[in-house]
C-alpha positions in Angstrom: -74.4 -120.5 -34.6 -71.9 -118.8 -36.9 -70.7 -116.5 -34.1 -70.4 -119.5 -31.8 -68.3 -121.6 -34.3 -66.1 -118.5 -35.0 -65.4 -118.2 -31.3 -64.6 -122.0 -31.2 -62.3 -121.7 -34.1 -60.6 -118.7 -32.4 -60.2 -120.7 -29.2 -58.7 -123.6 -31.1 -56.2 -121.3 -32.8 -55.4 -119.7 -29.5 -54.8 -123.1 -27.9 -52.7 -124.2 -30.9 -50.6 -121.0 -30.6 -50.1 -121.6 -26.9 -49.0 -125.1 -27.6 -46.6 -124.0 -30.3 -45.2 -121.3 -28.0 -44.8 -123.9 -25.2 -43.1 -126.4 -27.5 -40.8 -123.6 -28.7 -39.8 -122.6 -25.1 -39.3 -126.3 -24.2 -37.0 -126.7 -27.2 -35.1 -123.6 -26.3 -34.9 -124.7 -22.6 -33.5 -128.0 -23.7 -30.8 -126.2 -25.7 -29.9 -123.8 -22.9 -26.3 -123.8 -21.8 -25.7 -125.2 -18.4 -22.4 -124.0 -16.8 -20.5 -126.8 -15.2 -19.6 -125.8 -11.6 -15.8 -126.3 -11.0 -15.3 -124.9 -7.5 -14.9 -126.9 -4.4 -15.2 -125.4 -0.9 -12.5 -126.8 1.4 -13.2 -126.4 5.1 -10.2 -126.6 7.3 -9.3 -126.4 11.0 -7.0 -123.4 11.7 -6.3 -124.7 15.2 -4.4 -127.8 13.9 -3.4 -126.6 10.5 -2.8 -122.8 10.6 -3.6 -121.2 7.3 -4.8 -122.6 4.0 -1.3 -123.2 2.6 -0.5 -125.6 5.5 -3.7 -127.7 5.2 -3.6 -131.4 4.3 -6.1 -130.7 1.5 -3.7 -128.2 -0.1 -0.6 -130.2 0.5 -1.9 -133.6 -0.6 -5.3 -133.5 -2.3 -5.6 -130.2 -4.3 -3.3 -131.3 -7.1 -5.7 -134.1 -7.9 -8.7 -131.8 -7.9 -6.9 -129.5 -10.3 -6.2 -132.5 -12.5 -9.9 -133.1 -12.6 -10.5 -129.5 -13.6 -11.6 -128.3 -10.2 -10.7 -125.1 -8.3 -10.3 -125.3 -4.5 -11.4 -122.3 -2.3 -10.5 -122.5 1.4 -12.4 -121.4 4.4 -11.6 -121.9 8.1 -14.2 -123.8 10.0 -14.2 -121.3 12.9 -15.7 -118.6 10.5 -19.4 -118.3 9.7 -20.4 -120.8 7.0 -21.3 -119.2 3.6 -25.0 -118.9 2.7 -26.2 -120.9 -0.2 -26.4 -117.8 -2.4 -22.6 -117.6 -2.3 -22.2 -121.2 -3.4 -24.0 -121.1 -6.7 -20.8 -121.8 -8.7 -19.6 -124.6 -6.3 -19.7 -128.3 -7.2 -19.2 -129.4 -3.6 -17.7 -129.3 -0.2 -14.6 -131.1 1.0 -13.4 -131.7 4.5 -10.3 -133.5 5.9 -10.0 -132.7 9.6 -7.2 -134.0 11.8 -9.1 -133.6 15.1 -12.3 -135.4 16.0 -13.7 -132.2 17.5 -12.5 -129.7 14.9 -16.0 -128.2 14.2 -17.0 -125.6 16.9 -20.8 -126.0 16.5 -21.6 -129.5 15.0 -25.3 -129.1 15.1 -25.6 -126.0 12.9 -22.7 -127.2 10.7 -24.5 -130.5 10.0 -27.7 -128.7 9.3 -25.8 -126.6 6.8 -24.3 -129.7 5.1 -27.8 -131.1 4.8 -28.9 -127.9 3.0 -26.0 -128.1 0.6 -26.7 -131.7 -0.3 -30.4 -130.8 -0.8 -29.4 -128.1 -3.3 -27.3 -130.6 -5.2 -23.7 -130.0 -4.0 -21.6 -133.0 -3.3 -20.2 -133.4 0.2 -16.9 -135.4 0.5 -15.6 -136.3 4.0 -12.0 -137.6 4.3 -11.1 -139.2 7.6 -12.2 -137.3 10.7 -15.7 -135.7 10.3 -14.7 -133.3 13.0 -18.1 -133.4 14.8 -17.4 -135.7 17.8 -17.4 -134.0 21.2 -15.4 -136.6 23.1 -13.6 -139.9 22.9 -16.9 -141.8 22.8 -17.4 -140.5 19.3 -21.1 -139.9 19.7 -22.7 -137.9 16.9 -25.4 -135.3 17.5 -28.8 -136.0 15.8 -28.3 -133.3 13.1 -25.0 -134.9 12.2 -26.5 -138.4 12.0 -29.1 -136.9 9.7 -26.3 -135.3 7.6 -24.6 -138.7 7.2 -27.9 -140.3 6.3 -28.4 -137.6 3.7 -24.9 -138.5 2.4 -26.1 -142.1 2.1 -24.5 -143.6 5.3 -25.9 -144.7 8.6 -23.5 -144.2 11.6 -23.7 -146.6 14.5 -20.5 -146.1 16.5 -18.6 -149.2 17.7 -15.2 -147.4 17.3 -12.1 -149.6 17.7 -8.4 -148.9 17.3 -7.4 -152.5 18.1 -6.6 -154.4 14.9 -7.2 -157.7 16.7 -10.9 -156.9 16.9 -11.6 -156.3 13.2 -10.8 -157.5 9.7 -10.9 -156.0 6.2 -12.8 -157.5 3.2 -14.4 -156.6 -0.2 -11.3 -154.6 -1.0 -10.9 -152.9 -4.4 -7.1 -152.7 -4.4 -6.7 -150.2 -7.3 -8.8 -147.7 -5.3 -7.7 -148.3 -1.6 -4.1 -149.6 -2.1 -2.9 -147.0 -4.5 0.6 -146.5 -3.1 0.7 -148.7 -0.1 -0.8 -152.0 1.0 -3.4 -152.0 3.8 -1.9 -153.4 7.0 -4.0 -153.5 10.2 -0.8 -153.0 12.2 -0.3 -149.6 10.7 -2.8 -147.7 12.8 -6.0 -148.6 10.9 -9.3 -147.9 12.7 -12.8 -149.2 12.7 -16.3 -147.7 13.1 -19.7 -149.0 12.0 -21.0 -147.2 9.0 -23.7 -148.9 6.9 -24.4 -147.8 3.3 -28.0 -146.7 2.7 -27.7 -146.6 -1.1 -27.4 -150.2 -2.3 -26.0 -149.1 -5.7 -23.3 -146.8 -4.2 -19.7 -147.8 -5.2 -18.1 -149.4 -2.2 -14.3 -149.8 -2.2 -13.5 -151.2 1.2 -15.4 -152.9 4.1 -14.5 -154.2 7.6 -16.2 -156.2 10.3 -15.7 -156.7 14.0 -14.8 -160.2 15.0 -16.4 -159.8 18.4 -19.8 -158.4 17.2 -22.6 -159.8 15.1 -23.8 -157.8 12.0 -20.8 -155.5 12.1 -20.1 -155.2 8.4 -19.0 -151.6 7.9 -18.2 -149.5 4.9 -14.9 -147.7 5.1 -14.5 -146.1 1.7 -17.4 -145.4 -0.7 -18.9 -142.9 -3.1 -22.6 -142.0 -3.0 -25.0 -140.0 -5.2 -24.4 -137.1 -2.7 -20.6 -137.3 -2.4 -18.2 -139.6 -0.7 -16.6 -140.8 2.6 -13.2 -142.2 3.7 -13.0 -143.5 7.2 -10.3 -142.2 9.5 -6.8 -143.7 8.7 -7.7 -144.9 5.2 -6.8 -141.9 3.1 -3.1 -141.7 3.6 -0.3 -143.4 5.5 1.9 -141.0 7.3 5.0 -141.1 9.6 5.7 -137.4 10.3 9.2 -137.9 11.9 10.4 -139.7 8.8 8.6 -137.4 6.4 7.0 -140.5 5.0 3.6 -140.0 3.3 1.9 -142.3 0.9 -1.7 -142.4 -0.4 -3.8 -145.4 0.6 -6.8 -144.4 -1.6 -6.4 -143.6 -5.2 -7.3 -139.9 -5.0 -8.0 -139.5 -8.7 -10.4 -142.4 -8.9 -12.1 -141.5 -5.6 -12.5 -137.8 -6.2 -13.8 -138.5 -9.7 -16.5 -140.7 -8.3 -17.3 -138.6 -5.3 -17.6 -135.2 -7.2 -19.1 -137.0 -10.2 -16.8 -135.5 -12.8 -16.5 -138.5 -15.1 -16.9 -137.5 -18.7 -16.5 -133.8 -18.1 -13.9 -131.8 -19.9 -10.8 -130.7 -17.9 -8.8 -127.6 -18.6 -5.2 -128.9 -18.9 -2.1 -126.9 -17.9 0.5 -129.6 -18.8 0.1 -129.8 -22.6 0.1 -127.6 -25.7 -0.7 -128.9 -29.1 -0.2 -132.5 -27.9 3.3 -131.8 -26.4 4.3 -131.6 -22.8 4.9 -128.0 -21.7 8.6 -127.1 -20.9 9.8 -124.0 -19.2 13.0 -123.0 -17.4 13.6 -120.2 -14.9 16.5 -119.1 -12.8 16.4 -117.4 -9.4 19.0 -114.7 -9.0 20.8 -116.1 -5.9 24.5 -116.7 -6.2 25.1 -114.6 -9.3 28.3 -113.2 -7.8 29.5 -116.4 -6.1 33.1 -117.2 -7.2 33.0 -120.4 -9.3 35.2 -123.4 -8.3 35.6 -124.1 -12.0 38.4 -121.5 -12.3 38.3 -119.7 -8.9 37.9 -116.3 -10.6 34.7 -116.2 -12.6 31.3 -115.3 -11.1 28.8 -118.1 -11.1 26.7 -115.8 -13.3 29.5 -115.9 -15.9 29.6 -119.7 -15.9 25.8 -120.0 -16.3 26.1 -117.6 -19.3 28.9 -119.5 -20.9 27.7 -123.0 -20.3 23.9 -122.7 -20.3 22.4 -119.4 -21.5 24.6 -118.8 -24.5 24.7 -122.4 -25.8 21.0 -122.9 -25.7 20.3 -119.8 -27.7 17.2 -121.1 -29.4 15.5 -122.2 -26.2 13.3 -119.7 -24.3 14.7 -119.0 -20.8 13.7 -116.8 -17.9 16.2 -115.4 -15.5 15.6 -113.2 -12.5 18.0 -110.8 -10.8 18.3 -109.5 -7.2 18.0 -105.8 -8.1 19.6 -104.4 -4.9 23.0 -105.4 -6.3 22.6 -102.6 -8.9 22.9 -100.1 -6.1 26.0 -101.6 -4.4 29.2 -99.8 -5.4 31.3 -103.0 -5.3 29.0 -104.4 -8.1 29.2 -101.4 -10.4 32.5 -102.3 -12.2 32.9 -102.4 -15.9 33.3 -106.2 -15.7 29.9 -106.5 -14.0 28.2 -104.1 -16.3 29.6 -106.0 -19.3 28.3 -109.3 -17.9 24.9 -107.9 -17.2 24.8 -106.5 -20.8 25.7 -109.9 -22.3 23.1 -111.8 -20.3 20.2 -109.3 -20.4 20.6 -108.6 -24.2 20.2 -112.3 -25.1 17.2 -112.5 -27.5 15.9 -115.8 -26.0 16.1 -114.5 -22.4 13.0 -113.2 -20.5 14.1 -110.9 -17.7 12.3 -110.9 -14.3 12.8 -109.6 -10.8 14.0 -111.6 -7.8 13.2 -108.8 -5.4 15.3 -105.9 -4.2 17.1 -107.3 -1.1 15.7 -110.8 -1.3 13.4 -111.4 1.6 14.2 -114.8 3.2 11.0 -114.9 5.3 8.3 -112.7 3.9 6.2 -112.6 7.0 9.0 -111.2 9.2 10.9 -109.2 6.5 14.2 -111.0 7.1 16.5 -110.0 4.2 19.4 -111.9 2.5 21.0 -108.8 1.1 22.2 -106.1 3.5 21.9 -102.6 2.0 22.9 -99.7 4.1 20.0 -97.5 5.2 17.4 -99.9 3.7 14.8 -101.7 5.7 12.3 -104.2 4.4 9.5 -102.7 2.4 7.3 -105.1 0.4 6.5 -102.5 -2.2 10.1 -101.8 -2.8 10.8 -105.5 -2.9 8.2 -106.1 -5.6 7.1 -103.1 -7.7 10.2 -101.1 -6.7 12.5 -103.8 -7.9 10.6 -104.2 -11.2 10.9 -100.5 -11.8 14.6 -100.4 -10.9 15.2 -103.4 -13.2 13.3 -101.7 -16.0 15.4 -98.5 -15.6 18.6 -100.6 -15.6 17.6 -102.2 -18.9 17.0 -98.7 -20.3 20.5 -97.6 -19.1 22.0 -100.5 -21.1 19.8 -99.6 -24.1 18.1 -103.0 -24.0 14.4 -102.9 -25.1 12.7 -105.5 -22.9 9.7 -105.3 -20.7 9.7 -106.7 -17.2 6.3 -108.2 -16.2 7.3 -111.2 -14.0 8.3 -111.3 -10.3 9.8 -114.5 -8.8 9.2 -115.0 -5.1 12.2 -115.4 -2.8 13.2 -117.2 0.3 10.3 -119.2 1.8 8.0 -118.0 -1.0 5.2 -117.5 1.5 3.9 -113.9 1.1 0.8 -112.9 3.1 -2.4 -112.2 1.2 -1.7 -108.5 1.6 1.8 -108.8 0.0 0.5 -111.2 -2.7 -1.9 -108.4 -3.7 0.9 -106.0 -4.5 1.9 -107.5 -7.9 -1.7 -108.4 -8.6 -2.8 -104.8 -8.3 -0.1 -103.6 -10.6 -0.8 -106.3 -13.2 2.5 -108.1 -12.8 2.8 -111.9 -13.1 4.5 -113.8 -10.3 5.8 -117.3 -9.7 7.5 -119.7 -7.2 6.6 -121.8 -4.2 5.2 -125.2 -4.0 8.3 -127.1 -5.1 6.4 -130.3 -6.2 8.5 -133.4 -6.2 8.2 -137.1 -6.7 11.6 -138.8 -6.5 13.6 -141.5 -4.8 13.5 -139.8 -1.4 9.9 -138.5 -1.6 8.4 -141.4 -3.4 4.7 -140.4 -3.5 2.2 -138.2 -5.3 1.6 -136.8 -1.8 4.5 -134.4 -2.4 3.2 -133.1 -5.7 1.8 -129.6 -5.0 -1.1 -128.0 -6.9 -1.1 -125.2 -9.4 -1.0 -122.6 -6.7 -2.7 -121.1 -3.7 -5.5 -118.6 -3.4 -5.0 -116.2 -0.5 -8.0 -113.8 -0.1 -8.5 -112.5 -3.6 -4.9 -113.1 -5.0 -3.5 -116.3 -6.3 0.1 -117.4 -6.2 1.2 -119.7 -9.0 3.7 -122.4 -8.0 6.6 -123.9 -9.9 6.1 -127.2 -11.6 9.2 -128.9 -10.1 11.7 -128.2 -7.3 15.0 -126.4 -7.7 18.5 -127.6 -6.9 18.5 -126.1 -3.4 16.0 -128.9 -2.4 18.3 -131.6 -3.7 21.6 -130.2 -2.2 20.4 -129.8 1.4 20.2 -126.0 1.1 23.4 -125.9 -0.9 25.5 -127.9 1.5 25.9 -131.0 -0.8 25.8 -133.3 -2.5 26.2 -130.8 -5.3 25.3 -133.3 -8.0 21.9 -133.8 -6.3 19.9 -131.8 -8.8 20.0 -134.6 -11.3 17.5 -136.4 -9.2 14.8 -134.0 -10.4 14.7 -136.2 -13.5 12.7 -138.7 -11.3 10.1 -136.0 -10.7 9.8 -135.3 -14.5 9.3 -139.1 -15.1 6.9 -139.7 -12.2 4.7 -136.8 -13.1 4.5 -138.0 -16.7 3.9 -141.8 -16.4 1.4 -143.2 -15.9 -0.4 -139.9 -15.7 0.9 -136.5 -17.1 0.2 -134.3 -14.1 2.9 -131.6 -14.4 4.9 -129.9 -17.1 8.7 -130.1 -17.3 10.2 -127.2 -15.3 14.0 -126.8 -15.1 14.3 -124.5 -12.1 17.6 -123.5 -10.5 19.8 -120.6 -9.1 22.8 -118.9 -10.6 24.9 -120.6 -7.9 24.6 -123.8 -9.9 27.6 -122.4 -11.8 29.7 -122.4 -8.6 30.6 -126.2 -8.6 31.6 -128.6 -11.2 29.2 -131.3 -9.9 26.2 -128.9 -9.8 26.9 -127.6 -13.4 27.3 -131.2 -14.7 24.0 -132.1 -13.0 22.3 -129.1 -14.5 23.5 -129.9 -18.0 22.3 -133.5 -17.5 18.9 -132.3 -16.6 18.7 -130.0 -19.6 19.8 -132.8 -21.9 17.2 -135.1 -20.5 14.4 -132.6 -20.8 15.3 -131.6 -24.3 15.3 -135.2 -25.5 11.5 -135.4 -24.7 8.7 -134.2 -26.9 8.2 -130.8 -25.4 6.6 -127.4 -26.1 9.1 -124.7 -24.9 7.7 -121.6 -23.3 8.9 -118.7 -21.2 8.0 -118.9 -17.5 5.6 -116.0 -17.8 3.7 -118.0 -20.5 3.2 -120.9 -18.1 2.0 -118.5 -15.4 -0.6 -117.1 -17.8 -1.8 -120.7 -18.6 -2.0 -121.6 -15.0 -3.9 -118.4 -14.1 -6.3 -118.9 -17.0 -7.1 -122.4 -15.7 -9.2 -120.7 -13.0 -10.9 -118.4 -15.5 -12.2 -121.0 -17.9 -15.9 -121.4 -18.2 -17.3 -124.7 -19.4 -20.9 -125.0 -20.5 -22.8 -128.1 -21.5 -25.2 -127.5 -24.3 -27.2 -130.5 -25.4 -24.6 -132.9 -27.0 -21.6 -130.5 -26.9 -19.4 -128.5 -24.6 -18.8 -124.8 -25.0 -15.4 -123.4 -23.7 -15.1 -119.7 -22.9 -12.5 -117.4 -21.2 -9.7 -119.9 -21.7 -7.1 -117.2 -22.7 -3.6 -118.7 -22.9 -4.9 -122.2 -21.9 -5.4 -124.0 -25.1 -5.9 -127.7 -24.1 -9.0 -129.4 -22.9 -8.7 -133.0 -21.7 -11.3 -135.8 -21.5 -10.2 -138.7 -19.4 -11.1 -142.3 -20.3 -12.3 -141.1 -23.6 -11.9 -143.3 -26.8 -14.1 -141.1 -29.1 -12.5 -138.6 -31.4 -13.1 -134.9 -31.8 -15.9 -134.2 -34.3 -14.1 -131.9 -36.7 -17.1 -131.2 -38.8 -19.3 -129.9 -36.0 -16.8 -128.5 -33.5 -15.8 -124.9 -33.6 -12.6 -123.1 -32.6 -10.4 -126.2 -32.6 -7.2 -127.3 -34.3 -7.2 -131.0 -33.6 -6.7 -133.7 -31.0 -4.6 -136.5 -29.7 -5.2 -139.7 -27.7 -2.6 -140.2 -24.9 -2.6 -142.4 -21.8 -6.3 -143.2 -22.4 -7.3 -139.5 -22.5 -8.4 -137.3 -25.3 -6.5 -134.0 -25.6 -8.4 -131.4 -27.6 -6.4 -128.4 -29.0 -8.1 -125.0 -29.1 -7.3 -122.3 -31.6 -6.8 -118.5 -30.9 -10.5 -117.7 -31.1 -12.6 -116.6 -28.1 -15.4 -119.2 -28.1 -15.0 -122.9 -28.7 -17.5 -125.7 -29.1 -16.5 -129.4 -28.8 -18.4 -132.3 -30.2 -17.2 -135.9 -29.8 -17.8 -138.7 -32.2 -16.9 -142.4 -32.8 -16.1 -141.6 -36.5 -12.6 -141.3 -37.8 -11.8 -137.8 -39.1 -11.9 -137.5 -42.9 -10.2 -134.1 -43.1 -6.8 -132.8 -42.0 -6.3 -131.9 -38.3 -3.5 -131.2 -35.9 -2.1 -134.2 -34.1 0.9 -132.6 -32.6 3.1 -129.5 -32.9 5.9 -128.0 -30.9 4.9 -124.4 -31.8 2.0 -122.0 -31.7 -0.4 -122.0 -34.7 -3.0 -119.5 -35.9 -5.3 -119.1 -38.9 -5.5 -122.8 -39.4 -7.4 -123.8 -42.6 -7.4 -127.4 -43.9 -8.9 -129.2 -46.8 -8.1 -132.4 -48.5 -5.8 -130.7 -51.0 -4.2 -127.9 -49.0 -3.5 -126.9 -45.4 -2.6 -123.4 -44.5 -1.5 -121.9 -41.1 1.0 -119.6 -39.5 3.6 -121.0 -37.0 5.8 -119.5 -34.3 7.9 -121.4 -31.8 11.2 -122.2 -30.2 13.8 -125.0 -30.2 12.8 -127.6 -32.9 9.8 -127.1 -35.1 8.0 -130.5 -35.3 4.5 -131.1 -36.7 2.2 -134.1 -37.2 -1.0 -133.7 -39.2 -3.6 -136.4 -39.2 -6.7 -137.1 -41.4 -4.8 -137.3 -44.7 -4.7 -140.1 -47.2 -2.2 -143.0 -46.4 1.0 -143.3 -48.4 0.6 -140.0 -50.2 3.3 -137.4 -50.8 2.8 -133.8 -49.7 4.9 -130.7 -50.4 5.5 -128.4 -47.4 6.4 -124.7 -47.9 7.5 -122.5 -45.0 9.2 -119.3 -46.1 12.0 -120.2 -48.4 12.1 -123.8 -47.1 10.5 -126.5 -49.2 10.4 -130.2 -48.5 8.4 -133.3 -49.5 7.1 -135.9 -46.9 5.0 -139.0 -47.2 2.1 -140.0 -45.0 2.2 -143.2 -43.0 -0.3 -146.1 -43.2 -2.6 -144.2 -40.8 -2.6 -141.0 -42.9 -0.4 -139.0 -40.6 2.2 -136.6 -42.0 5.3 -135.9 -39.9 7.3 -132.7 -40.6 10.5 -131.4 -39.0 11.2 -127.8 -40.1 14.8 -126.7 -40.4 14.4 -123.6 -38.3 12.2 -122.3 -35.5 11.0 -118.7 -35.5 12.4 -118.0 -32.0 11.8 -114.3 -31.3 10.6 -113.6 -34.9 7.2 -113.2 -36.3 4.6 -115.9 -37.3 5.6 -117.6 -40.5 3.1 -118.8 -43.1 3.1 -122.6 -43.9 1.5 -124.3 -46.9 1.1 -128.1 -47.2 -0.1 -129.2 -50.7 -0.9 -132.6 -52.0 1.6 -133.3 -54.8 1.0 -136.8 -56.2 -1.9 -139.3 -55.8 
């Protein structure tokens, strides 16, 4: 009996141990980090669109996906579809075909889509599904199953005659984003019935000549989303008129189910809109009409570069001019020395002979005995520019290349600066102004070609507004519309003052440039070099975001220091979060500021912070430490050093010490302390700042 009871006791202990181990593993599993997939596979039709940079997804939709924190990877539909093993990091698949028969093998393609949805990836179909073989628009069985998997039943009944159908159950804020729906503007009808009764439906239509013909035209489902042909955008190609019908931000957020997820943000640093300015080297030696004797480069130096000596600027140079005898005079050398030695100027290359068309090698600068060589244009020009700086005894490093001409290098050419570790910029030219009055012309962060990524500018240059420098020469002032439209109601781009040296050629162009600068500098900005912006944009694609229970973990963010939560009214939980400086609410979004550490954890809370935190700063901060009595940090920045600290006691006086500077400021009724420092560090070192509570 004793032996039996002993064995029973051992069994009970063994079972208890197993239960405890199981509970431990269940607890650990619940706390495991789940990486949030941020990639979207965009399938495109090379027959109608050429390469990835010409696709409608890239030109119209990708900027919104970037804004939602997503990365777009392109694949032509005529290539083999990737196996599921290659799509582990993908959130979903997006298609936007322009031809009804774009997909070469509909049956296997639809089977593949079914598999992706079964594995949890969202499938979003904009306009043409691309799987119809003829004008009858009959779907193969596998494609009917794919649509059913998506949550929609397709029954045909296509009509392009607006007299046969009518629209109803319209959600205007989603389907009439930039243009009202008018049946006379080429709208189409097919019969799609929603299977999921709870799926968000934004637009329906019905045939007047058929019973039970209620059709869903725009909806999101648990598996993705669908927009019927003709309802995504309005387009008149001859007039270059494009406007969104659907609200792409709202639709993509629902379809890819990103609501509530953190978004890496490339527009903002420490609560301020990023500002950078860069000059392309063209027209440096154009004779200016201001006095009919000075080079345009001289005028830009005298009127722009030198006056704004506390503003970081980036200027590129066409390096082939260094090897032309007529440009080796003492006057030219003295001008180069004055410009290149400016402490606030970042020096970059604008190629050797300035290719106008990268794919053909057509050159702007004719150099005897020289023929187009992409290596000489890129790495060769950077090396020659570095040597030239050395000859002038100017200690600067060149690490940025600015694309020239059409700014459309092939993937092989794009790989050249990547392999050498050089940053590169230009292309895209996003605009939203009086002539191009739509978000449809706002380009994304860049384009991935093979394994290399080109980062685009954040605004167009004056060449765009002057009809290729043929007039009106005051046209560049219209870029201010782009700055305004990409800030309100949604901040979707930084401020980028981007122009050529030939803006110094005309009185009107110089006046326009000065007007643009004055507008930009009157805003709340965070000034950076162009290379700094490139690093931020590149790191957008490197950020890893993990969900861990009730918090988010941010890794690999590098130069990108802002995480945004849209439609978020909660605050950053300062007590539990790690690696953060503070936060700001703006336009209904929560902007969280990350510090210089490698790993960050973000908790959100409804509570109001009871300790000091950063609300806004126009400079970099590091080594931030804040208590109720003292705040310490180090600062470094350009232009005007402005700071706002929250979480302090209302109507209290604080003493601020920065180097030899001392001042006293009082908090407002919300406990926010605003400080304007007398000087910025510019090219200097980080400066320590102390903020002490003086009187209660």
